[in-house]
C-alpha positions in Angstrom: 23.2 -25.4 -34.6 21.7 -27.9 -32.5 18.5 -28.6 -30.4 16.2 -25.9 -29.0 16.7 -24.4 -25.6 14.8 -21.5 -23.6 14.5 -19.9 -20.4 11.4 -19.6 -19.1 10.3 -16.2 -18.8 9.3 -14.8 -15.2 6.0 -12.9 -14.7 6.5 -9.0 -14.4 6.2 -7.5 -10.8 4.7 -4.5 -9.8 1.7 -3.2 -11.9 -1.2 -5.2 -12.4 -0.9 -7.3 -15.7 -3.2 -10.0 -17.5 -2.1 -12.8 -19.7 -2.4 -12.1 -23.7 -5.8 -13.7 -23.5 -6.9 -11.7 -20.5 -5.8 -8.7 -22.0 -7.6 -9.0 -24.9 -10.6 -9.8 -23.0 -10.3 -6.5 -21.3 -10.0 -4.6 -24.3 -12.9 -6.5 -26.1 -15.4 -7.3 -22.9 -14.1 -5.5 -19.8 -13.8 -8.4 -17.8 -11.0 -10.7 -16.8 -10.8 -14.4 -17.0 -8.9 -16.4 -14.6 -6.5 -18.0 -17.3 -3.0 -19.4 -16.4 -0.3 -17.0 -16.8 1.7 -16.8 -20.0 3.9 -13.8 -21.1 2.5 -11.3 -19.3 0.6 -7.8 -20.7 -0.1 -4.9 -18.3 -3.5 -3.5 -19.5 -2.4 0.2 -19.4 0.1 -1.0 -22.1 -2.5 -2.5 -24.3 -4.6 0.6 -23.9 -1.7 2.9 -24.7 -0.3 0.7 -27.7 -4.1 0.7 -29.3 -3.9 4.7 -28.8 -0.9 4.7 -30.8 -2.2 2.4 -33.4 -5.2 4.5 -33.8 -3.0 7.7 -34.2 -1.0 5.7 -37.0 -4.3 4.9 -39.0 -5.4 8.7 -38.4 -2.2 10.0 -40.0 -2.9 7.2 -42.9 -6.5 8.4 -43.5 -5.4 12.1 -43.7 -2.5 10.8 -46.0 -4.9 9.0 -48.3 -7.4 11.8 -48.3 -4.7 13.8 -49.6 -4.3 11.6 -52.6 -8.3 12.1 -53.5 -9.4 8.7 -51.8 -12.5 9.0 -50.1 -12.6 7.7 -46.3 -15.4 5.3 -47.3 -13.3 3.6 -49.5 -10.7 3.1 -46.8 -10.2 -0.5 -45.2 -7.9 -2.2 -42.8 -6.5 -6.0 -43.3 -6.0 -8.4 -40.8 -4.9 -11.7 -40.8 -4.4 -14.0 -38.2 -1.9 -16.9 -38.0 0.6 -18.8 -35.8 3.7 -17.4 -37.9 5.7 -20.2 -36.6 7.6 -18.7 -38.5 6.4 -16.5 -41.0 7.4 -16.9 -44.8 7.0 -15.5 -48.0 3.5 -16.7 -48.8 2.2 -14.7 -45.8 3.5 -11.6 -47.6 2.1 -12.6 -51.0 -1.4 -13.1 -49.5 -1.3 -9.6 -48.2 -0.2 -8.1 -51.7 -2.5 -10.0 -53.7 -5.7 -9.1 -51.4 -4.6 -5.6 -51.5 -4.6 -5.6 -55.3 -8.1 -7.5 -55.4 -9.4 -4.9 -52.9 -8.5 -2.0 -55.2 -9.0 -4.0 -58.8 -12.5 -5.4 -57.9 -13.8 -3.4 -55.4 -12.3 0.5 -55.6 -11.2 -0.2 -51.8 -8.0 1.3 -50.6 -5.9 -0.7 -48.1 -4.4 1.9 -45.7 -3.0 -0.8 -43.2 -2.7 -4.4 -42.9 -1.7 -6.2 -39.7 -0.3 -9.7 -39.0 -2.0 -10.9 -36.2 -0.1 -13.6 -34.4 -2.0 -16.3 -32.4 -1.5 -16.7 -28.7 1.4 -19.4 -27.7 -1.4 -21.4 -26.4 -2.7 -22.0 -30.0 0.6 -22.4 -31.4 1.7 -24.7 -28.9 -1.2 -26.9 -29.4 -0.9 -26.7 -33.1 2.8 -27.4 -33.2 3.7 -28.9 -30.0 6.1 -27.4 -27.5 9.2 -28.4 -29.3 8.7 -26.5 -32.5 6.5 -23.6 -31.0 8.9 -20.3 -31.5 8.4 -17.8 -28.5 5.6 -15.2 -29.0 8.1 -12.1 -29.0 10.6 -13.7 -31.9 7.4 -14.5 -34.1 6.2 -10.9 -33.6 9.9 -9.6 -34.5 10.3 -11.8 -37.2 6.8 -10.7 -38.7 8.1 -7.1 -38.3 11.4 -7.6 -40.2 9.4 -9.6 -42.8 7.2 -6.8 -43.6 9.6 -4.0 -43.5 9.7 -3.0 -46.9 6.0 -3.4 -47.3 4.7 0.4 -46.6 0.9 -0.4 -45.5 1.9 -3.5 -43.3 3.0 -3.9 -39.9 2.6 -6.8 -36.8 -0.2 -6.5 -34.3 1.8 -5.7 -31.3 0.4 -8.8 -28.8 -0.8 -12.1 -29.8 -4.3 -12.2 -30.0 -6.6 -15.3 -30.3 -9.0 -13.8 -32.7 -8.0 -11.3 -36.0 -11.3 -10.2 -36.1 -11.3 -9.0 -32.3 -7.9 -7.4 -33.2 -9.3 -5.5 -36.0 -12.3 -4.6 -34.4 -10.2 -3.2 -31.3 -8.0 -0.9 -33.6 -10.9 0.5 -35.8 -13.3 1.2 -32.8 -10.3 3.0 -31.0 -9.9 5.0 -34.1 -13.5 6.1 -34.4 -13.7 6.8 -30.6 -10.6 8.9 -30.8 -10.7 10.6 -34.0 -14.3 10.1 -35.3 -12.8 8.1 -38.3 -15.3 5.2 -39.4 -13.5 2.4 -41.7 -14.1 -1.0 -41.8 -11.4 -4.0 -41.2 -11.7 -7.0 -43.4 -10.6 -10.2 -42.1 -7.9 -12.4 -44.3 -8.2 -16.1 -44.5 -6.2 -18.5 -46.7 -7.4 -21.9 -47.8 -5.2 -23.8 -45.3 -7.0 -22.8 -42.5 -10.1 -24.4 -43.4 -11.3 -28.1 -42.6 -10.6 -30.5 -45.4 -14.2 -31.9 -44.6 -16.0 -28.5 -45.2 -17.1 -27.5 -41.8 -15.0 -24.7 -41.4 -15.9 -23.6 -45.0 -19.6 -23.4 -44.1 -18.9 -21.3 -40.9 -16.7 -18.8 -42.8 -18.8 -18.4 -45.6 -21.4 -16.4 -43.2 -18.6 -14.0 -41.8 -18.9 -10.7 -43.0 -16.1 -8.8 -44.7 -13.8 -11.6 -45.5 -11.4 -12.1 -48.3 -10.7 -15.6 -48.5 -7.7 -16.8 -50.9 -6.5 -19.9 -52.1 -2.9 -21.2 -51.0 -1.8 -22.8 -54.1 -4.3 -25.0 -55.7 -6.9 -25.8 -52.9 -9.8 -28.2 -54.0 -12.0 -26.9 -51.2 -11.5 -23.5 -52.3 -12.2 -24.2 -56.0 -15.3 -26.1 -54.7 -16.7 -23.4 -52.4 -15.6 -20.4 -54.6 -18.4 -21.4 -57.1 -21.1 -20.6 -54.2 -23.5 -18.0 -55.5 -23.1 -14.7 -53.9 -26.5 -14.4 -52.2 -25.5 -17.3 -50.2 -22.4 -15.4 -49.0 -21.9 -12.9 -46.1 -22.2 -9.4 -46.9 -18.5 -8.2 -47.9 -17.3 -11.9 -48.2 -15.0 -12.1 -51.4 -13.1 -15.1 -52.8 -10.1 -13.6 -54.1 -9.5 -14.6 -57.8 -5.6 -15.2 -57.4 -4.0 -17.7 -55.6 -0.6 -17.9 -54.0 2.3 -19.3 -56.0 4.0 -22.6 -55.0 3.7 -24.7 -52.1 5.0 -22.8 -49.3 4.1 -23.5 -45.6 5.2 -23.2 -42.1 5.1 -26.8 -41.4 7.3 -27.5 -44.3 9.6 -24.8 -42.8 10.0 -26.7 -39.7 10.7 -29.9 -41.1 13.6 -28.6 -42.5 14.7 -26.9 -39.6 14.5 -30.1 -38.0 16.7 -31.7 -40.5 19.1 -28.5 -40.1 18.5 -27.7 -43.8 19.0 -24.4 -43.9 19.8 -24.1 -47.5 16.1 -25.1 -48.6 14.7 -22.3 -46.5 15.9 -19.4 -48.8 12.9 -20.5 -51.1 10.3 -20.0 -48.6 11.8 -17.2 -46.3 13.6 -13.8 -46.7 17.1 -13.8 -45.8 16.6 -11.4 -43.3 14.1 -13.8 -41.2 16.7 -16.5 -41.8 19.4 -14.5 -40.2 17.7 -13.7 -37.4 16.5 -17.0 -36.7 20.1 -18.1 -36.8 21.0 -15.4 -34.6 18.4 -16.2 -31.7 18.3 -19.8 -32.2 19.4 -21.0 -28.8 16.2 -18.9 -27.5 13.7 -19.0 -30.3 11.8 -22.1 -29.3 9.8 -22.7 -26.0 11.4 -25.3 -23.6 8.8 -28.2 -23.3 10.7 -29.0 -19.8 10.1 -25.6 -18.5 7.3 -23.9 -20.3 3.5 -24.3 -18.5 0.3 -24.5 -20.5 
């Protein structure tokens, strides 16, 4: 094992294509934006994939109805994040929220999506040296969630989990007439320590907020009166265990301490990282913003 290395991906040729941000804009606003090229995504591929996701959700709705679950009690979860890399706490968040939704609200989660952030966001947050390429982040999310039946990876990097959730359930309603809600899942680590992000998120509808470990800000704002919260905003009453973070994992990687990763990541994800180490990260010398 050693330093990071990667080869700059060339843009696809032939059919018109759009950056990952532009592809999202096409779906949500039907207009392109002149963003710099990144990993290219053809618009028709995005549309076809949303159709496939809608079909898969329709089948899950049918299965749930056969078990006596009402359509109005079904929901989809979306959780945005860098997943740079994905770890055990990310999985635990979904499991805790899924249990809370069923236990406290009588809601049945038919699907949950990892929604990975765009390369631009991750690069800004983590720096080029430790930014894992999008395709590897997505693949590791796939691997991490393979034993959880309802959990899957949104197939494109998306700038907003709520936009991804809206795109999927809107396509489900358009194609099959199935009308279910999606809920955004946020962890306390997403929120600013000064409270500004809390004030914003308190007014976000259909949101589950969960404490990552013992969060002082979560403990403070979870006492907010319900009539002061947006409709469908819920503070989850259980927190994740331990102090797992992608930042800590990257530090162990920098120290080449693979042994400690076993406490934070599944063995299959660690194996994937080892196998793809030479191509895992962006190359700061070659990659554009």
